[in-house]
C-alpha positions as CSV (number, residue, x, y, z in Angstrom):
1,M,-7.5,5.6,-5.5
2,K,-6.0,6.8,-8.7
3,N,-2.9,8.9,-8.9
4,K,-1.8,10.2,-12.3
5,G,-3.2,7.2,-14.1
6,D,-1.8,4.7,-11.6
7,I,-4.0,2.5,-9.3
8,M,-3.2,2.8,-5.6
9,V,-4.5,0.1,-3.3
10,L,-4.7,0.6,0.4
11,L,-3.1,-2.3,2.3
12,E,-4.9,-1.4,5.5
13,S,-3.4,-4.2,7.5
14,V,0.0,-2.7,7.2
15,G,-0.9,1.0,6.8
16,T,0.6,1.2,3.3
17,F,-0.6,2.1,-0.2
18,L,0.7,0.0,-3.1
19,N,0.8,1.5,-6.6
20,T,-0.1,-1.6,-8.6
21,D,1.3,-0.1,-11.8
22,N,4.9,0.2,-10.7
23,G,5.2,-1.5,-7.3
24,I,6.0,1.6,-5.3
25,T,4.6,1.7,-1.7
26,Y,3.7,4.7,0.3
27,P,2.9,5.0,4.0
28,A,-0.8,5.7,4.6
29,E,-1.6,9.0,6.3
30,I,-4.7,8.9,8.4
31,N,-7.1,11.9,8.1
32,D,-9.6,11.7,10.9
33,S,-12.2,14.4,11.0
34,G,-14.0,12.9,14.0
35,F,-16.9,11.7,11.8
36,T,-15.0,9.9,9.1
37,R,-11.6,8.4,8.7
38,T,-9.9,8.5,5.3
39,Y,-6.4,7.5,4.2
40,T,-4.1,9.2,1.7
41,P,-0.7,8.1,0.5
42,D,2.3,10.0,1.7
43,L,3.8,10.6,-1.7
44,D,6.9,12.2,-0.2
45,N,8.0,8.7,1.1
46,P,8.0,6.2,-1.8
47,Y,9.6,2.8,-1.2
48,P,9.8,0.0,-3.8
49,L,7.9,-3.2,-2.8
50,E,10.8,-5.3,-3.9
51,D,13.1,-3.6,-1.3
52,I,10.8,-4.5,1.6
53,K,12.8,-7.1,3.5
54,E,10.9,-7.0,6.8
55,D,9.3,-10.4,7.6
56,E,7.1,-8.6,10.2
57,W,5.6,-6.4,7.4
58,V,4.8,-9.4,5.2
59,L,3.5,-11.5,8.1
60,S,1.2,-8.6,9.1
61,L,-0.6,-8.5,5.8
62,S,-4.2,-9.7,6.0
63,K,-5.2,-12.4,3.6
64,E,-6.8,-9.9,1.3
65,D,-3.8,-7.6,1.3
66,F,-1.4,-10.6,0.9
67,D,-3.4,-11.5,-2.2
68,V,-3.0,-8.0,-3.7
69,V,0.8,-8.0,-3.1
70,S,1.1,-11.6,-4.4
71,N,-0.9,-10.8,-7.5
72,Y,1.3,-7.8,-8.2
73,L,4.5,-9.8,-7.7
74,S,3.4,-12.7,-9.8
75,H,2.6,-10.4,-12.8
76,N,5.6,-8.2,-12.7
């Protein structure tokens, strides 16, 4: 998902979007129409990835989502 030129990646395992341009995370809002489920970032609640201190959040990342976070952190 693109947002004002930034790339947002859904980390589905923890219900969070990560802006891979600036490292800001946003809770994922679930939009369930009964037929399809979509997710959108809650842009009113930004939180810097570097400020996440919860081991439970990190340990809950799937391997795929962990790779996305690790890749961002190793390049920034």
